C-alpha positions in Angstrom: -93.1 26.9 -222.4 -90.1 25.5 -224.3 -90.7 22.1 -222.7 -94.3 22.3 -223.7 -93.3 22.9 -227.4 -91.0 20.0 -227.4 -93.7 17.9 -225.7 -95.9 18.7 -228.6 -93.6 18.4 -231.4 -92.6 14.8 -230.2 -96.3 13.8 -230.0 -96.8 15.1 -233.6 -94.0 13.3 -234.9 -94.7 10.0 -232.9 -98.5 9.8 -233.8 -98.1 10.8 -237.4 -95.6 8.0 -237.9 -98.0 5.6 -236.0 -100.9 6.5 -238.0 -98.9 5.9 -241.2 -100.1 9.3 -242.7 -98.4 11.1 -245.7 -96.6 13.7 -243.9 -96.4 15.9 -247.1 -100.0 15.9 -247.4 -100.9 16.3 -243.9 -98.1 16.8 -241.5 -100.0 17.3 -238.4 -103.5 15.6 -237.8 -103.7 17.3 -234.4 -105.3 20.2 -232.4 -104.5 21.8 -229.1 -107.0 23.4 -226.7 -105.9 24.9 -223.6 -108.5 25.9 -220.9 -107.4 28.0 -217.7 -110.2 28.0 -215.1 -110.2 31.2 -213.1 -112.6 32.3 -210.3 -115.0 34.3 -212.4 -114.1 33.1 -216.2 -112.5 30.4 -218.2 -109.7 31.5 -220.5 -109.2 29.2 -223.6 -107.3 28.8 -226.8 -107.4 26.5 -229.9 -104.5 25.7 -232.0 -105.3 24.0 -235.2 -103.2 23.1 -238.2 -103.6 25.1 -241.3 -104.2 22.0 -243.4 -107.3 21.2 -241.4 -108.5 24.8 -241.1 -108.1 25.4 -245.0 -109.7 22.0 -245.8 -112.7 22.8 -243.7 -113.1 26.3 -244.9 -112.5 25.6 -248.6 -109.3 27.6 -248.9 -107.1 26.3 -251.9 -103.9 27.5 -250.4 -103.3 26.7 -246.7 -100.3 28.9 -246.4 -102.6 32.0 -246.9 -103.8 31.5 -243.2 -100.2 32.3 -242.0 -100.7 35.8 -243.4 -102.2 37.7 -240.6 -104.2 39.9 -242.9 -105.8 36.9 -244.5 -106.2 35.2 -241.3 -108.3 38.1 -240.1 -110.6 38.0 -242.8 -111.2 34.2 -242.3 -111.1 34.7 -238.5 -115.0 34.7 -238.1 -115.7 32.0 -240.5 -113.0 29.8 -238.3 -114.9 30.8 -235.0 -118.1 29.9 -236.4 -116.7 26.5 -237.4 -114.9 25.6 -234.2 -117.5 27.1 -231.7 -120.1 23.9 -231.7 -117.2 21.5 -232.0 -115.6 22.5 -228.7 -118.5 21.0 -227.0 -117.9 22.3 -223.4 -120.4 21.9 -220.6 -119.9 23.3 -217.2 -122.2 21.9 -214.6 -124.3 20.5 -217.2 -124.8 24.0 -218.9 -123.4 24.5 -222.6 -120.5 27.2 -222.7 -120.6 29.6 -225.6 -116.9 30.9 -226.3 -116.5 34.7 -226.7 -113.8 34.8 -229.1 -111.1 37.4 -228.4 -108.6 37.1 -231.4 -106.4 34.8 -233.7 -102.8 34.7 -234.7 -100.8 32.9 -237.0 -98.1 30.0 -235.6 -95.7 29.7 -238.7 -93.3 27.6 -236.4 -95.9 24.8 -236.2 -97.8 25.7 -239.5 -100.8 26.4 -237.2 -103.1 29.2 -236.2 -104.2 29.8 -232.8 -107.6 31.3 -231.7 -108.3 32.6 -228.2 -111.8 32.7 -226.2 -112.9 33.4 -223.2 -116.3 32.3 -221.2 -117.4 34.6 -218.4 -118.7 32.2 -215.7 -117.8 31.2 -212.0 -115.4 28.4 -211.7 -117.7 25.1 -212.2 -117.7 22.0 -210.1 -117.4 19.9 -213.1 -116.4 20.3 -216.7 -117.6 17.8 -219.4 -115.7 17.9 -222.7 -116.1 16.2 -226.0 -114.4 18.3 -228.7 -114.1 16.6 -231.9 -112.5 19.4 -233.7 -112.2 18.3 -237.3 -114.6 15.1 -237.6 -113.8 14.6 -241.3 -110.5 13.2 -240.4 -111.1 9.9 -238.5 -107.5 9.8 -237.0 -107.4 13.4 -236.1 -106.7 14.0 -232.4 -107.3 17.0 -230.1 -105.1 17.4 -227.1 -106.5 19.2 -224.2 -104.7 20.8 -221.2 -106.8 21.9 -218.3 -105.2 24.5 -215.9 -106.5 26.0 -212.5 -104.8 29.0 -211.6 -102.0 28.4 -214.1 -101.1 24.9 -212.7 -101.6 22.0 -215.1 -104.1 19.8 -213.5 -105.3 17.2 -216.2 -104.7 16.2 -219.7 -107.0 14.4 -222.1 -106.8 13.1 -225.7 -109.8 13.1 -227.8 -110.4 11.3 -231.2 -113.6 10.4 -233.3 -113.8 7.3 -231.1 -113.5 9.0 -227.6 -116.5 9.7 -225.7 -117.1 12.7 -223.2 -114.8 13.0 -220.5 -115.4 14.9 -217.1 -112.9 17.1 -215.2 -113.9 17.8 -211.6 -112.2 21.2 -210.0 -110.5 21.4 -206.8 -113.3 23.3 -205.3 -116.4 22.7 -202.9 -118.3 22.6 -206.0 -116.1 20.1 -207.6 -116.5 17.8 -204.6 -120.3 18.2 -204.7 -120.1 17.3 -208.5 -118.1 14.1 -207.8 -120.6 13.0 -205.0 -123.6 13.7 -207.4 -121.9 11.5 -210.0 -120.3 8.6 -208.0 -123.0 8.3 -205.1 -125.7 7.3 -207.4 -123.3 5.1 -209.3 -122.4 3.0 -206.2 -126.2 2.9 -205.4 -126.9 1.7 -209.0 -124.2 -0.9 -209.0 -125.0 -2.8 -205.8 -128.7 -2.7 -206.7 -128.3 -4.1 -210.1 -125.5 -6.7 -209.2 -127.5 -9.9 -208.5 -124.4 -11.6 -207.2 -123.7 -9.0 -204.5 -127.3 -8.9 -203.4 -127.5 -12.7 -203.3 -124.4 -12.8 -201.1 -125.9 -10.4 -198.7 -129.1 -12.3 -198.4 -127.2 -15.4 -197.9 -125.6 -13.7 -194.8 -129.0 -12.7 -193.5 -130.8 -15.9 -194.0 -130.3 -17.2 -190.5 -131.4 -14.0 -188.8 -130.2 -12.9 -185.4 -130.5 -9.6 -183.6 -129.7 -6.2 -185.1 -126.1 -6.2 -183.2 -125.4 -9.4 -185.4 -126.6 -7.8 -188.6 -124.6 -4.5 -187.9 -121.6 -6.6 -187.4 -122.0 -8.3 -190.5 -122.8 -5.3 -192.8 -119.7 -3.4 -191.0 -117.5 -6.4 -191.9 -118.4 -6.6 -195.4 -118.1 -2.7 -195.7 -114.5 -2.8 -194.2 -113.5 -5.7 -196.4 -114.7 -4.2 -199.7 -113.3 -0.9 -199.0 -110.0 -2.0 -198.4 -109.7 -3.9 -201.8 -111.8 -1.4 -203.7 -109.2 1.6 -202.6 -106.2 -0.6 -203.2 -107.4 -1.5 -206.9 -108.5 2.0 -207.7 -105.1 3.4 -206.9 -103.5 0.6 -209.0 -101.7 -1.0 -206.2 -103.4 -4.3 -206.4 -105.3 -5.2 -209.6 -106.1 -9.0 -210.0 -107.8 -10.0 -213.3 -111.6 -10.2 -213.6 -111.2 -13.8 -214.7 -110.2 -14.6 -211.3 -112.4 -12.1 -209.1 -115.6 -12.9 -210.8 -115.4 -16.7 -210.1 -114.3 -16.0 -206.7 -117.3 -14.0 -206.0 -119.5 -16.8 -207.2 -117.8 -19.1 -205.0 -118.1 -16.9 -202.0 -121.9 -17.0 -202.5 -121.7 -20.9 -202.6 -119.8 -21.0 -199.4 -122.2 -18.6 -197.6 -125.1 -20.9 -198.5 -123.2 -23.9 -197.4 -122.2 -22.5 -194.2 -125.9 -21.8 -193.3 -126.7 -25.4 -194.1 -124.0 -27.0 -192.0 -123.7 -24.6 -189.1 -127.0 -25.0 -187.6 -127.0 -23.6 -184.1 -123.0 -23.4 -183.8 -120.8 -20.4 -183.6 -122.0 -17.3 -185.6 -119.0 -16.7 -188.1 -120.9 -14.5 -190.5 -119.3 -11.4 -189.6 -115.7 -13.2 -190.5 -117.0 -14.6 -193.8 -118.4 -11.0 -194.7 -115.0 -9.4 -193.8 -113.0 -12.4 -196.0 -115.3 -12.3 -198.8 -115.8 -8.6 -198.7 -112.3 -8.4 -199.9 -113.1 -10.3 -202.9 -116.3 -8.3 -203.8 -114.2 -5.1 -203.2 -112.2 -6.1 -206.5 -115.3 -6.6 -208.3 -116.7 -3.2 -207.4 -113.2 -1.9 -208.5 -113.7 -3.3 -211.8 -116.8 -1.4 -212.6 -115.4 1.9 -211.2 -112.4 1.4 -213.6 -114.5 1.0 -216.4 -116.5 4.1 -215.2 -113.6 6.1 -215.0 -111.8 7.7 -211.9 -111.1 11.2 -212.2 -107.3 11.6 -211.3 -108.0 15.0 -209.8 -110.6 13.9 -207.5 -109.6 10.5 -206.7 -110.4 10.6 -203.0 -113.6 12.1 -203.3 -114.7 9.6 -206.0 -113.6 6.6 -204.1 -115.5 8.0 -201.0 -118.8 8.7 -202.9 -118.8 5.6 -204.5 -118.3 3.7 -201.3 -121.1 5.7 -199.8 -123.4 5.0 -202.7 -122.5 1.2 -202.2 -123.4 1.5 -198.6 -126.6 3.2 -199.0 -127.7 0.6 -201.6 -126.5 -2.2 -199.3 -128.4 -0.9 -196.2 -131.6 -0.7 -198.2 -131.2 -4.3 -198.9 -130.5 -5.3 -195.6 -133.3 -3.4 -194.1 -135.8 -5.1 -196.4 -134.6 -8.5 -196.3 -133.8 -8.6 -192.7 -137.3 -7.1 -191.8 -139.2 -9.6 -193.9 -137.3 -12.4 -192.4 -137.8 -11.2 -188.9 -141.7 -10.9 -189.6 -141.7 -14.5 -191.1 -139.9 -15.8 -188.0 -142.3 -13.9 -185.4 -145.3 -15.6 -187.2 -143.7 -18.9 -187.1 -140.2 -20.3 -186.1 -140.8 -23.5 -188.3 -141.7 -21.2 -191.5 -138.5 -19.1 -190.7 -136.3 -22.4 -190.7 -137.8 -23.5 -194.0 -137.3 -20.2 -195.6 -133.7 -20.1 -194.4 -133.1 -23.8 -195.7 -134.7 -23.2 -199.0 -133.0 -19.8 -199.5 -129.5 -21.2 -198.7 -130.2 -23.9 -201.3 -131.1 -21.3 -203.9 -128.0 -19.3 -202.9 -125.8 -22.3 -203.4 -127.5 -23.2 -206.8 -127.2 -19.6 -208.2 -123.5 -19.4 -207.0 -122.7 -22.5 -208.6 -124.3 -21.7 -211.8 -122.4 -18.4 -212.0 -119.0 -20.1 -210.9 -119.4 -22.7 -213.7 -120.5 -19.9 -216.2 -117.7 -17.6 -215.3 -115.0 -20.3 -215.3 -115.9 -22.4 -218.4 -117.9 -19.8 -220.3 -116.6 -16.3 -219.8 -118.2 -13.5 -221.6 
């Protein structure tokens, strides 16, 4: 407890100096929320500075809030003020706090209000508490506990969007999968460069065993680098990865044109360049936000989503190409040739754009 008090005191001092605020006028533009997730309920508390509380309630003398009798008179108004601003959702359901008491904390010139929510432990908790929106630099520090163990810490300001916490339960794992599997599917389906790379690998056809080898090799490659990047072990810059992805598309198309009836090395190409594409997936996943408390499940789920989208593309394209070849070998050859030219052209365009005209 003493370490927690010191931690908060240091944060207050550092952030107040950084924000260039007048310490005499507003000594602590911070609030604190503690959430303890139990099996059948959530216990919580909100600690706010008397300056912010007095300002929002129209109280002339902020020091009055440190008087227990006066605080008790203002408690209902303060609870009504804070309830909608906590903005907590459990598994998509808005939580309505049941306030259980208030106390003054003179040592920190603050008041603490306690609340409880009667609900089973959720799989996911979405938070977006903007406690005092009148102050653009006000920050809210949130600590999330599971069975008295600190699991996650967030910092919210007026510029911070909602954040999601996934609990360490079966429901939490399912919530992660519901979020990240669709995200993986969406990313592969809306990524024209990844789609074109796959199409380039499939243009020359081959039996289903060959196609399975190609898909498996690509999966192994991008899974390795996606995990390494997401774990922070290897993080090449996007300005290097994005042109490399474009170059991989060019090389796949070129291999189709020059290989002819030679040895089929598409599985090796898929493996090598799958490593590059994995870093591209990681850049998107990093922007999406990996939950630290469910890192393994989120990585696994995103990868599953990518594979589902990838298999959908492979099934459609491979089936269509096979149908064309059954009708006419010559037509199948022309489609493969023309498709490879298109792959090279698109990859070259993206390479030039990403090297010389980066966004």
